[in-house]
C-alpha positions in Angstrom: 29.0 2.3 -10.6 28.9 -0.8 -8.3 27.0 -0.5 -5.7 30.3 -1.1 -3.2 30.8 3.2 -3.8 27.6 4.1 -2.6 28.0 1.2 0.3 31.1 3.6 1.2 28.5 6.6 1.5 25.7 5.4 3.1 27.3 2.6 5.4 28.7 5.4 7.7 27.0 5.2 10.6 23.7 7.5 11.4 26.1 10.9 11.6 29.4 10.4 9.0 26.4 9.0 6.4 26.5 11.2 2.8 23.1 10.8 0.8 22.9 9.3 -2.0 21.0 11.7 -5.2 18.2 10.6 -6.8 20.0 9.5 -9.7 22.4 7.5 -7.3 19.7 6.3 -5.3 18.2 4.6 -8.5 21.0 3.3 -10.5 21.8 1.3 -6.2 18.1 -0.2 -6.6 17.7 -1.1 -10.3 20.8 -3.2 -9.7 19.2 -4.6 -6.5 16.7 -5.4 -8.8 18.4 -6.0 -11.3 19.6 -8.9 -8.6 22.8 -7.8 -9.7 24.2 -7.9 -6.2 25.3 -10.4 -3.8 23.9 -11.6 -1.2 26.7 -9.9 1.4 25.9 -7.0 -0.7 22.0 -6.7 0.0 22.7 -6.9 4.2 24.9 -4.5 4.2 22.2 -2.3 1.5 19.5 -3.0 4.2 21.7 -2.4 7.2 22.6 0.7 6.4 19.5 2.3 5.4 18.5 1.0 8.0 20.8 2.9 10.1 21.1 6.2 8.1 17.2 6.5 6.9 16.1 7.1 3.6 16.0 10.8 2.7 13.1 12.0 0.3 14.6 11.7 -2.4 16.5 9.1 -1.6 13.1 7.0 -1.9 12.3 8.8 -5.4 14.6 7.7 -6.9 14.1 3.9 -5.5 10.4 4.2 -7.0 12.2 6.0 -10.2 13.9 2.3 -10.2 11.3 0.1 -9.2 8.4 2.1 -12.1 11.1 1.4 -14.6 11.1 -2.3 -14.3 6.7 -2.9 -13.2 5.2 -4.4 -16.0 3.3 -2.9 -17.6 -0.5 -3.2 -17.1 -3.8 -4.0 -19.5 -5.8 -0.7 -19.9 -9.0 -0.3 -18.5 -11.6 2.3 -18.7 -12.7 1.4 -14.7 -10.7 4.3 -12.5 -7.8 2.2 -10.7 -6.9 1.7 -6.5 -3.8 -0.2 -6.2 -4.1 -1.6 -1.9 -1.1 -1.8 -0.6 -1.7 -4.9 1.2 1.8 -6.1 3.8 0.9 -6.2 7.1 -2.0 -8.9 7.6 -4.5 -9.3 10.8 -2.7 -10.1 13.7 -5.1 -8.3 16.7 -7.8 -7.2 14.2 -9.6 -8.9 11.0 -7.5 -8.1 7.3 -10.1 -5.6 6.1 -8.4 -4.6 2.9 -10.3 -6.7 1.5 -13.3 -5.9 2.1 -12.6 -2.3 1.3 -11.0 -3.5 -2.2 -14.9 -5.4 -3.3 -16.7 -2.8 -1.8 -14.4 -0.6 -4.5 -15.3 -2.7 -6.7 -19.2 -2.2 -6.2 -18.9 1.4 -7.0 -17.2 1.0 -10.6 -13.6 0.4 -9.8 -10.9 -1.7 -11.3 -9.2 -2.7 -7.9 -5.3 -4.4 -7.7 -4.6 -5.9 -4.0 -0.5 -6.6 -4.2 1.3 -7.5 -1.3 2.5 -11.3 -0.2 0.5 -14.4 -0.7 1.3 -15.6 3.2 2.7 -14.3 6.1 3.6 -16.5 9.2 1.4 -16.0 12.5 -0.6 -13.9 10.1 -3.8 -13.9 7.2 -2.7 -11.7 4.5 -5.8 -10.2 2.0 -4.2 -13.2 -0.4 -5.8 -15.8 1.6 -9.3 -14.0 2.3 -10.0 -13.2 -0.9 -8.9 -17.2 -2.0 -11.8 -18.0 0.4 -14.3 -15.6 -1.1 -13.6 -16.0 -4.7 -14.6 -19.7 -3.1 -17.9 -19.4 -1.5 -19.0 -16.5 -3.5 -17.9 -17.6 -6.7 -19.9 -14.4 -8.5 -18.2 -12.5 -6.9 -15.2 -10.7 -9.5 -12.2 -11.8 -7.6 -9.6 -12.8 -9.2 -5.9 -13.8 -8.3 -3.7 -14.0 -11.3 0.2 -15.2 -11.8 0.3 -12.9 -14.1 0.2 -9.2 -14.1 -0.8 -9.1 -17.8 -3.5 -11.4 -16.8 -5.4 -8.4 -14.8 -9.1 -7.6 -15.2 -10.1 -4.8 -17.4 -13.4 -4.7 -16.1 -14.9 -3.3 -12.6 -13.8 -5.6 -9.8 -10.4 -7.1 -7.5 -7.3 -8.8 -8.4 -5.0 -9.9 -6.1 -1.1 -10.0 -7.6 2.0 -11.3 -5.7 5.2 -8.8 -5.2 6.8 -11.7 -6.7 5.3 -11.5 -9.8 5.1 -7.7 -10.2 8.7 -7.8 -9.4 10.8 -10.7 -8.7 13.8 -8.5 -7.4 12.2 -6.6 -5.2 10.3 -10.1 -3.8 14.3 -10.9 -3.0 14.8 -7.4 -0.9 11.4 -8.3 1.0 13.0 -12.0 1.7 16.4 -10.2 3.7 14.2 -9.8 6.7 13.5 -12.7 7.2 17.5 -13.6 7.6 17.8 -10.6 9.5 14.9 -9.9 11.6 14.7 -6.6 10.5 12.9 -4.7 8.3 14.6 -2.3 5.5 13.9 0.1 2.7 11.8 -2.6 0.6 9.1 -2.8 2.8 8.8 1.0 2.9 8.7 1.1 -0.9 6.3 -1.9 -1.4 3.6 0.6 0.5 5.0 3.6 -2.0 5.4 2.2 -5.6 2.5 2.6 -8.3 2.2 0.4 -10.6 -1.1 1.3 -12.8 0.0 4.4 -13.6 -2.8 7.5 -13.4 -4.6 5.3 -11.1 -5.2 6.5 -7.4 -2.5 4.6 -4.5 -4.5 3.6 -1.5 -1.0 4.5 1.5 -1.0 4.1 5.1 1.5 3.9 7.7 1.7 3.1 10.7 3.1 5.6 13.1 2.9 9.1 12.9 6.2 10.3 11.3 5.7 8.6 8.5 3.2 10.9 7.6 5.9 14.0 7.2 8.5 11.7 5.9 5.7 9.2 3.3 3.9 13.2 2.7 7.4 14.9 1.6 7.9 11.7 -1.0 4.2 12.4 -3.1 4.7 16.2 -2.9 8.3 15.4 -4.7 6.6 12.5 -6.8 3.5 13.8 -7.9 1.8 10.8 -6.9 -1.8 10.4 -7.0 -3.0 8.7 -3.2 -5.2 8.6 -0.5 -2.3 9.0 2.8 -3.4 7.4 6.4 -3.0 6.1 9.3 -4.5 2.1 8.0 -5.3 -1.1 10.7 -2.6 -2.5 11.7 -0.7 -1.2 8.9 -2.6 -2.1 6.7 -4.8 -0.2 3.7 -8.0 1.1 5.4 -9.9 2.6 7.4 -9.7 1.4 11.3 -13.3 0.3 11.6 -13.4 1.4 15.1 -12.3 5.1 14.5 -11.9 7.8 11.8 -8.5 8.3 10.8 -6.5 11.2 9.5 -6.8 10.9 5.5 -4.6 13.0 3.4 -4.8 13.5 -0.7 -2.2 14.4 -3.0 -2.5 15.2 -6.2 0.1 16.9 -8.7 2.3 18.1 -6.3 -0.1 19.4 -3.5 -1.4 17.7 -0.8 -5.3 18.4 1.1 -6.6 16.8 4.3 -9.9 15.7 2.8 -10.9 13.7 6.8 -9.6 15.3 9.5 -9.4 12.7 12.4 -12.7 11.3 14.9 -12.4 13.0 18.5 -14.5 11.9 21.2 -15.0 8.7 22.8 -16.1 5.8 21.1 -20.5 5.5 21.4 -20.0 2.2 20.4 -17.3 -1.0 18.9 -18.2 -2.3 16.3 -18.7 -5.9 15.7 -15.5 -7.2 14.4 -14.4 -11.1 13.6 -11.5 -12.9 15.2 -8.2 -11.4 13.5 -6.8 -14.7 12.8 -10.7 -16.8 12.2 -10.5 -16.8 7.9 -14.1 -18.5 8.1 -15.5 -15.9 10.8 -13.8 -12.4 7.9 -14.4 -14.6 4.9 -18.1 -14.0 6.2 -18.2 -11.2 8.2 -16.8 -9.6 4.9 -19.8 -11.4 2.7 -22.6 -9.7 5.2 -21.3 -6.6 3.8 -21.3 -6.9 0.6 -24.6 -8.5 0.8 -26.2 -5.4 2.5 -27.0 -7.7 5.1 -24.4 -5.3 7.9 -24.0 -2.4 7.6 -20.0 -1.5 6.0 -18.7 0.3 8.8 -18.5 4.2 8.8 -14.6 5.2 8.8 -14.4 2.5 5.7 -17.4 4.0 3.9 -16.2 7.1 4.5 -12.6 6.6 2.9 -14.1 4.9 0.3 -16.5 7.7 -1.3 -12.6 9.5 -0.1 -12.1 7.1 -2.5 -13.9 7.5 -5.5 -14.2 11.6 -4.7 -10.4 11.6 -5.4 -10.5 9.4 -9.0 -13.1 12.5 -10.1 -10.5 14.5 -9.5 -7.0 13.0 -10.7 -8.2 14.7 -14.8 -8.0 18.1 -13.0 -4.0 19.1 -11.8 -6.0 22.1 -9.1 -9.0 20.6 -8.0 -8.8 19.4 -4.4 -11.5 17.9 -2.7 -12.3 19.8 0.6 -12.1 18.3 3.6 -14.8 16.2 5.8 -16.3 17.4 9.3 -14.6 15.3 11.7 -16.5 12.7 13.1 -17.4 12.6 16.7 -19.2 10.4 19.2 
């Protein structure tokens, strides 16, 4: 079935559109990822889904197509954590590299994937590249081929284009039409490292429900939180709620911080690359404390990795912080 047949179902407007089955959604996305559709068809798909909105079954089907096409990564004895980094720094610094390297210090292999450059924003890729230059002894890499991902504890950044060129093409539609599309949700939901833990984030409260429904449907192992400006790292100023999804079950492992802030942490400017690098290195060297919300996130990720081998074992809720 060509994509035009699916467009007739999803392109009838918000009230008239019909949802696709998981199998049909997988077939549609497979054609998109294999770049078998024209630019016009791709744009129509993006706008139609933007107006209609995705159901959990459709997102699951889209992910089925993505996971069937992702390249196989080298196996590792170290537990693997996946951090999708697609928002970068705006007002606040991008601390995803700090989270990644803090996990590496605790014996994790961390895969960060995202865009290498984003006009007007500072990306995790740029920060990790600068860290590798300033501190060459740290286990940081930016391989252009996913098959070269390290097997030992450390951090590697792999671009979306290297993971799946067809998915990058879908993301690039935004630069033409100016609107986010399904691809921007899917990159935060996909799991390139089978058996590892995905750390994902949302920006608006309603996405906690929709992303949670998807994780429960697919049985993915994921830690979900309201991240810092869309990045998968806890806001250093206030601890967010964190939910663990494990074999179709979910549990809140960290309650949100309540009350007013006792102290605003000292943070570099969002677009200052050198200041962000120096801030990150100082924390990793123990010269500055790891912000409490990020330290809690690291602890919950390590606990979640330990629980992956036991389907019924979900960590308990941590008491919410109050200042």
